[in-house]
N, C-alpha and C positions, 0 to 999 in steps of 0.2 A: 119352147116351140111355135112356129107358126103353120099355117096352112101353106102350102103351095100358093095360092093367090096373092099373100103376102109380100111384103117386099122383108129387106135383109133383117132380119131379126133377135139381135141382140147384140152386147158388148158385154167382153168377160171387163171390165172397169167396173162392174156391178158385184155387191160382196155376194161370193160362192163359197157354201162350205167346203172345207178341207176336207180329205178320206178320213181325220179322227174329230169330224164333224164341230171344230170350232171355224169360226165364222172370221175370214181373212180378205183384205180385198188382192184381188190377182192382179198381176205386175204391169206397167203401164208397158205397151200402147194398147189402147183397146182393140180386141181383136172381133173382124163381123163374121157372122154365121151366116152365113148363105147356103140354100138348100140349092144343092145342084141334080140334074140341070135347070129346074125350074126358073132359079134365079140367077141362070148365067148374066143376062144382059146387064148385072152390078156388078161385075168384078172389075171393068175397065173403068169404071169409075170411080171404087175403092182403089184398085192398084195405083191411078195416078194420085188419089192422096195420100197413098203411102198407107191405110189402114191393113193391116195384115188379116188376112181371111182362113176361117177354118170352112173347108165345104162339106155340106151334110149330104152324101151322094147317097140317091135314094136306093131302095132293093132294085135290083135289074139294071141300074143304070150302070152305064159305061165309067169307069173310073177317069179321071181328068189327067192328064199328062201335063208334067208342069217342074221346071226346076226353079224356081222364084221360091226362095229363103222364107218370103214372106208368106205363102202359103202352103195348108195341110190341106188333108181331107180325112174325114171319116166315114164308113158306112153304115147306114141304117138299117134296121135297129141300133144304137149303139147306147150301154148305159150311160147316163148323165155323168158317174165318176170319169166315165173315158173320155167324153164330149169337155168335162172341166180339166183334166190332163192335157190333154192334146193343147186345148187354149192358154192357158197357161204357159206350155213349151213353146209355142209357136210365139208368146208376144213376149217370150223370155228372148227367144232365138233373133225375132224383128228387131227387140230394143239393142242389141250388138251391130245389127246390120244398119242400122235407122241411119242414113247420112246426112252429113252436116251441109248446111254449104260451105262450100270453099271459094275465098280469094285469092284469084290467081295473080295477084301482083303486078298485071298487066292493064289494070281497067276492065276485068270483068271480072264476076260474079256467078259459080257454077253451082246448079245444085241440080242433081238427077240427068245428067247426060243433055244437059241443057243451059244456056251462059246468056248473060244479059252484059251492055256497057255500062261502066259508070264513072262519073266522074273521079278524079283524087280525092275528092273533100267526100265522095260519100265510098269511096271503097274505103278509106280511113276510119270512118263511124261504124259500115259492115264490117269490116274485120272484126272490131270489137264484141261486136253484137254476134257474128259467128262465131267466135271465141266463145262464149257462151249462151251457145243456139239455146231458147227456151227456158231459161233465165234472165231476172231483171237487172239491165245495164244501169247504173247511177248516171241519171243524166244530167245532174253536177258533175259528177267526176269524169263524164265523159267530154262534156264541154272544157272543164279547165286540161283534161290531157293533151285536147285535140288545138287550144288556144283558140276557142271559140264562146261566143257568149252561149246562153241558153235560149236566143232567140234563133243566134244565126245556126245551132243546132236543131230547131224546130222545123225550121225550113228546109233546111239537106235533109232532115227523116220526111217529110212529107213529098219531099221529090224520090227520094228513094222508094217509098212507096209505091208510086206509079210504076219505077224502075224492074220494080221484082214481081208484081203482081202475076207477068207471066211465066215466072217459074213457081205459083203456088206458095210462093214464100209473102207473110206478112209481118209488119211493125207494128207493134202495137202498144202505146201509150199506156203506163203505169202512174197512174195520176199521185205527182208529190213523190214519186220516187225512179222512173225515168223508162227502157224500152226492152220491149221483148222479142226478138225476132224466133218467127217460130213458120211450122204450117200452116196454113189456110185452114 
């Protein structure tokens, strides 16, 4: 835990002991632990990034009201096991509700209630990347499937990166393997 003056404190992707004492990684995505109301200013940034948030509500502070499935709260003082269980449940819930980009088929890529226009070639590329969101898509296979050269795919991916940046998405190159579409 942190003092109120410190920023967001921890992520649940750390190895945490289970209730039986065995060490096991907690489920993805990582959960940010945020002291409420002291760190309320960080919530919008975390929400925009798609990071699940467990609010640690201080004694005597009013509990936050929210309907976001990627946010929960626990009143302090709380046992570490309670915080751990809440974090894992929140991570599992967020993983089920974590949206993937949607290729509309009309020249648009939509993500989290926003969209950008894409060319026909970019749409073909991003459709394959979105189908395997967060996973490596083979670069050579992508080029062959679309009837493009490897260089043409690289150029189109470079253009696509610029277009999708406002959505909070990035295409990363996995050297010698291919491309991954994921959150920033």
